[in-house]
C-alpha positions in Angstrom: -6.0 -4.1 10.4 -8.0 -5.3 13.7 -8.7 -9.0 14.4 -11.8 -10.4 12.6 -13.9 -13.4 14.0 -16.9 -15.4 12.7 -20.2 -15.2 14.0 -22.3 -18.2 12.7 -26.1 -19.1 13.1 -25.9 -22.4 11.6 -28.3 -21.5 9.2 -30.5 -23.9 7.4 -31.1 -23.2 3.8 -34.4 -23.9 1.6 -34.0 -27.6 0.8 -31.5 -28.7 3.3 -31.3 -29.8 7.0 -29.9 -29.1 10.6 -27.3 -32.1 9.9 -25.9 -30.2 7.0 -26.1 -27.2 8.8 -23.8 -28.5 11.6 -21.4 -30.0 8.9 -21.0 -26.6 7.3 -20.6 -25.0 10.8 -17.8 -27.1 11.4 -16.2 -26.3 7.7 -16.6 -22.9 8.5 -14.5 -23.2 11.7 -11.7 -24.9 10.1 -11.8 -23.0 7.0 -11.5 -19.5 9.5 -8.7 -21.2 11.7 -6.9 -21.7 8.7 -7.1 -18.0 7.8 -6.5 -16.6 11.2 -9.8 -15.3 12.0 -9.4 -14.6 16.2 -12.7 -16.6 17.0 -15.7 -18.5 16.0 -18.9 -18.1 18.3 -22.3 -19.8 17.5 -25.9 -17.6 18.6 -28.0 -19.2 20.8 -31.7 -19.0 19.0 -34.6 -21.1 19.7 -38.2 -21.9 17.7 -36.4 -20.4 14.5 -36.6 -22.6 11.4 -33.6 -21.1 9.6 -31.1 -21.5 12.6 -30.1 -24.8 13.8 -27.7 -23.6 16.7 -30.1 -24.0 19.8 -28.2 -26.6 21.7 -25.1 -23.9 21.7 -22.9 -25.8 23.8 -23.9 -29.0 22.2 -22.4 -27.7 18.5 -19.6 -26.2 20.1 -18.5 -29.2 21.6 -18.7 -30.5 17.8 -16.9 -27.4 16.9 -14.0 -27.8 19.2 -13.5 -31.4 18.1 -12.6 -30.4 14.9 -10.7 -27.9 15.2 -7.3 -26.9 17.6 -6.3 -23.3 17.5 -9.3 -20.9 16.9 -11.2 -19.4 20.0 -14.9 -20.8 20.1 -17.7 -19.9 21.6 -21.1 -18.5 22.4 -22.3 -15.2 20.8 -24.3 -15.7 22.7 -26.1 -17.8 25.4 -29.3 -16.3 26.3 -28.6 -16.2 30.1 -32.6 -15.6 31.1 -33.1 -19.1 29.3 -30.9 -21.1 31.8 -29.7 -21.1 35.6 -26.2 -19.7 35.7 -25.3 -23.1 37.3 -26.2 -25.2 34.2 -24.3 -22.5 31.7 -21.1 -23.0 34.3 -21.1 -26.9 34.1 -21.7 -26.6 30.3 -19.1 -24.2 29.7 -16.7 -25.7 32.4 -16.9 -28.8 30.2 -16.4 -27.5 27.4 -12.9 -25.5 29.0 -11.8 -29.0 30.4 -12.2 -30.4 26.6 -10.5 -27.3 25.0 -8.4 -25.7 27.4 -8.2 -21.9 26.5 -10.1 -21.5 23.9 -13.6 -21.2 25.1 -15.4 -17.8 25.3 -18.6 -17.1 27.1 -20.9 -14.3 25.5 -23.7 -13.4 27.5 -26.9 -11.4 26.8 -30.2 -11.0 28.2 -32.8 -11.3 25.4 -34.8 -14.7 25.1 -33.5 -15.3 21.6 -36.6 -16.4 20.9 -40.8 -15.2 21.3 -42.7 -15.5 24.6 -44.5 -19.1 24.0 -40.9 -20.4 22.8 -39.4 -18.7 26.1 -42.0 -20.1 28.3 -41.3 -23.7 26.9 -37.5 -23.4 27.6 -38.2 -22.2 31.3 -41.7 -23.7 31.9 -42.5 -20.5 33.5 -41.8 -16.8 33.3 -40.2 -16.2 36.9 -37.0 -15.6 35.6 -36.7 -12.4 33.6 -34.1 -10.0 32.1 -34.0 -7.8 34.9 -32.5 -10.4 37.0 -29.6 -10.5 34.1 -26.8 -8.8 36.1 -27.3 -10.7 39.4 -27.2 -13.5 37.1 -23.9 -12.9 35.3 -22.4 -11.9 38.8 -23.4 -15.9 39.9 -22.5 -17.3 37.2 -18.9 -15.8 37.2 -18.7 -16.7 40.8 -19.7 -20.4 39.7 -16.4 -20.3 37.6 -14.2 -18.3 40.0 -11.2 -19.7 41.5 -12.7 -19.0 44.9 -16.5 -19.6 44.9 -18.9 -17.9 47.5 -21.6 -20.1 46.8 -21.9 -23.3 48.9 -23.0 -25.1 45.5 -20.1 -25.8 43.4 -19.8 -26.4 39.6 -18.1 -29.6 38.5 -16.7 -28.8 36.2 -16.5 -25.2 36.1 -15.1 -24.2 39.7 -11.9 -22.6 39.2 -11.5 -22.8 35.2 -12.4 -18.6 34.8 -13.9 -18.9 31.5 -13.7 -15.6 30.1 -16.9 -13.9 30.3 -18.3 -11.2 27.4 -21.3 -9.0 27.8 -23.7 -8.8 24.5 -26.1 -6.2 23.6 -28.2 -3.9 21.4 -28.6 -1.1 23.7 -27.0 1.0 26.4 -28.0 -1.5 28.9 -25.3 -4.4 28.0 -22.7 -1.2 27.6 -23.6 -0.1 31.3 -23.2 -3.6 32.6 -19.8 -4.5 30.8 -18.4 -1.3 31.9 -19.1 -1.9 35.7 -18.2 -5.7 35.8 -14.8 -4.9 33.6 -15.5 -7.3 30.8 -15.3 -7.3 27.2 -18.5 -5.9 25.3 -19.9 -7.3 21.8 -22.4 -4.8 20.3 -24.9 -6.5 17.7 -24.8 -3.8 15.4 -25.1 -6.5 12.5 -29.0 -6.4 13.3 -29.5 -3.4 15.6 -27.2 -0.5 14.8 -29.6 2.2 16.3 -27.8 2.7 19.8 -24.2 1.8 18.4 -22.2 4.8 19.0 -24.2 5.7 22.2 -23.7 2.5 23.8 -19.7 2.5 22.3 -19.4 5.8 24.6 -21.0 4.5 27.5 -18.8 1.5 27.9 -15.7 3.4 27.3 -16.3 6.2 29.4 -18.0 4.3 32.8 -15.0 1.4 32.2 -13.5 0.2 35.2 -10.8 -2.2 35.0 -11.1 -6.0 36.6 -9.2 -9.0 37.0 -10.2 -10.4 33.7 -9.6 -6.9 32.0 -7.7 -4.0 32.5 -9.0 -1.3 29.5 -12.0 -1.4 27.5 -12.5 -4.0 24.4 -15.3 -3.3 22.0 -16.1 -6.1 19.5 -18.8 -5.0 16.4 -20.8 -7.2 14.7 -20.8 -6.7 10.9 -21.9 -8.2 8.1 -19.9 -8.6 5.0 -20.7 -10.3 1.6 -17.7 -10.0 -0.6 -17.5 -11.8 -4.2 -15.0 -11.6 -7.0 -17.6 -8.8 -8.6 -20.0 -6.2 -7.2 -22.6 -7.9 -9.1 -22.0 -11.4 -7.7 -21.7 -10.2 -3.5 -24.7 -7.8 -4.3 -26.7 -11.0 -5.5 -25.4 -13.6 -2.6 -26.6 -11.0 0.2 -30.6 -10.9 -1.3 -30.8 -14.7 0.9 -29.8 -12.7 3.9 -31.9 -9.5 3.4 -35.2 -12.1 2.5 -34.5 -13.7 5.7 -34.3 -10.3 7.5 -37.5 -9.0 6.1 -39.1 -12.0 6.9 -37.9 -12.2 10.4 -39.1 -8.8 11.2 -42.5 -9.1 9.5 -43.4 -12.5 11.6 -42.6 -15.0 8.7 -39.3 -16.8 10.2 -38.5 -19.2 7.4 -35.2 -20.5 6.5 -32.4 -19.1 4.5 -33.8 -18.6 0.8 -31.8 -18.9 -2.4 -30.8 -15.3 -3.6 -32.9 -13.6 -6.4 -31.9 -11.1 -8.4 -33.2 -7.5 -7.7 -34.6 -8.3 -4.3 -34.9 -4.6 -3.3 -36.7 -3.3 -6.3 -39.5 -6.1 -5.6 -40.2 -5.1 -2.0 -42.0 -1.7 -0.8 -40.7 1.0 1.0 -40.8 0.0 4.6 -39.1 -3.1 3.8 -36.0 -1.0 2.2 -36.4 1.3 4.8 -35.5 -1.5 7.3 -32.8 -2.8 5.3 -31.1 0.5 5.0 -31.0 0.8 8.6 -29.2 -2.5 9.0 -27.0 -2.1 6.0 -25.1 0.4 7.6 -23.3 -1.9 9.7 -22.4 -4.0 6.5 -20.1 -4.0 3.4 -21.2 -6.0 0.4 -19.0 -5.9 -3.0 -16.0 -6.8 -4.6 -12.5 -7.1 -2.4 -12.0 -3.2 -3.5 -15.3 -2.0 -2.2 -15.5 -4.1 0.8 -11.8 -3.2 2.4 -13.2 0.7 1.6 -16.6 0.1 3.9 -14.7 -1.9 6.6 -12.0 0.6 6.9 -14.8 3.4 7.4 -16.6 1.4 9.5 -13.5 0.7 11.7 -12.6 4.7 11.8 -16.0 5.6 12.5 -16.6 3.3 15.5 -12.7 2.6 16.8 -13.7 -0.7 17.1 -11.3 -3.3 19.1 -12.2 -6.2 17.0 -15.0 -7.2 14.2 -17.7 -9.8 14.5 -18.1 -10.9 10.7 -21.3 -12.6 9.6 -22.1 -13.8 6.1 -25.7 -15.3 5.6 -24.7 -16.9 2.1 -27.1 -19.5 0.8 -24.4 -21.2 -1.1 -21.7 -22.9 1.3 -19.0 -22.6 -1.1 -20.1 -19.1 -1.7 -19.7 -18.1 1.7 -16.4 -19.8 2.3 -15.2 -17.7 -0.3 -16.3 -14.3 1.3 -14.7 -15.1 4.6 -11.6 -16.1 2.7 -11.8 -12.8 0.5 -12.5 -10.7 3.7 -9.2 -12.5 5.5 -6.9 -11.3 2.2 -8.1 -8.0 2.7 -6.7 -8.0 6.8 -3.6 -9.7 5.6 -2.8 -6.7 3.2 -3.0 -4.5 6.4 
């Protein structure tokens, strides 16, 4: 079976705080390293009560110090929030600390609402339309022969591998044009998945970093010893997703019995859409769901997210999934 990786939002659960989320994130990364996961990524979000990974590079430094072999990175840095030079310096620092282990995934969404975006940048002059130019500038800062008079120190010459993230065809076109690996956010926005994959593969141009297309797809997995337990655990993420899309973001809530029966048609339709890129159940059911998704998409790698309220149950979900992969 293809490689599996871990996407962590460092969730803040109800009744807990960010400090505990960080300890849990390190625990998950160490767990993934022992289980043979390919990479561990953190996502940048701001102003979200239930997500603690806002200072992504800082948290990656903490995770890197507690691990030794697993690749760590951003999935991703929302580049419109930052100057390319700052990100080159941050990830140049990480690459200097943990050489050969750092990935830099780049997205063009703000990862926040407009008020938060304004607070991050102080103004809105840098926008998503500048994203392709910012990516090229950032890559130049980290290249062996930068063309700009300003140097990223550290950063210059380190050539940290860059990924393009996306949930539409725009990112697919950019990744193909630049010859970069492409990560699609199918775990929360699957609508344009197949179209984006097709565009990326058909228009890909080889580069110094990558000779052939490489597609990594986000995929939600909730696996437990029984179907019933897995379905119960998955309700925390379902509640959080509905709350977010309804304009009521909050901390990750505890699971509840029969959640789908308690919400209306609009909420269930929303969940049906995102669950098209998910597998929930016992190991046998999840294995079938994962294999079907890989066959349908031809993914080269899966980025697994599992927003489970109970940390021990979350670790167990990743453990059971790793066991399925080892079976081939």
